[in-house]
N, C-alpha and C positions, 0 to 999 in steps of 0.2 A: 459576429454573433457572440463569440466567447467573451469579448470585452464588456458586453452588456451585463454580464454577471458580476463584474467587479463591484464590491460593496454589498452584494446580496448573497454571497456564497453560503454563509451559515444558514440563512433562511431557507435556501434550497436543500441543504443537507438535512435539516430537521423536518422537511416536508415529505409526506408519504410518497408523493409523485415526483417532487422536485429532486430528490436524491438520485433518481434514475437519470435525470438530465446531467447532473454532475458526474455520475459514473460513466456515462457515455462520452462526455468530453475527455475524461481521464483516459478512457480506452482508445479514443480515435484521434485526438489532437496531440501534436508534438508537445513534449514537456516544456520547452521554452515558451510556448504560446499560452500555457496554462499555469505558469509559475505563480501567478497571483492567487490561483486557487489553492495550490499546494502550500504556499506560504501561510495561508489562512489557518492551516491545520497545525502548524509547528508547536504551538503551546497548548494545543487541545487534543492531542492524539489519544491520550488515555480516556478522556471524557467522551470523545467521539467513538472510541472503540467499545464503549459500554452503552451506546445509544442504539435503539432498534434500527434506525436508518443510517446513522453515522458509521456504524460498524461495516456496512456494505461499502461505503465510500472509502474508508481506510483500507479495506481489503483491495479495492481496485488500485489505490495508490501504491500499495505494496507490490501488486502484481505487474503493474505497467510502467511505473516511472520511479519517482523519488524514493529514496530509502529512509524510512522513518523508524527503522527497527530499534535504534538506540533508545528512543523514548519509550517504546513498547517494552523492551527488555527490563527497564527499570521497574515496571509494574507487572512483570510476567506472572508471578504467583497469583495476584488478584485477578488478572485478566483470564488466566487459564481456568479459573473457577467461576467466572462470570457467565451469565446466560448468553450474552452477545460477544463479550470479549474473547471467549474461547475460539470463536471463528477467526478472529484476527490472528491469534497465536497459531492456529493451524496453517494459515497462509504464510506466516513467517517461517514455520517449519518446512513447508513445501518448497518455499523459495530457497532456503538454506540447503535443502537436499539437492535441488537442481544445481546450485553452485558447486556443491561437493561432487556431484556426478560429473559435471563439466570439468572440474579440476582433475578428477581421477582420469577421465578420458584424455585430457591434455597431457598429463604425466605419462600415461601408458603410451600414447602416440609419440611423445618426446623420446622416451626410452627406446621404443621400437625403431624409430628413424635414426637415432644416434648409434644404435648397435649395428646398423647396416653397413 
């Protein structure tokens, strides 16, 4: 079913209802099976981040699979002030905080077990 989207991803992303289909695939299907979906976004991350439906899709990508943060960080000032882009920035921040919390937990555990 996923492969039937190939060539039609952007049409679904820009559709009021279709974007929910793409989001669900991103949430539920393994990343290697939806790589063609993710690769469609590579050169359009900022544009999609400022789109009313596209911003939701980019948020799911950031939450569940591939890391597109580099492209987002290039336009962080603009996106942070944008009506829809700010939500994408918020997801990036939450994701980074989770990584930092896990790193802190790992370091704390590492030091604790090495001192035993």
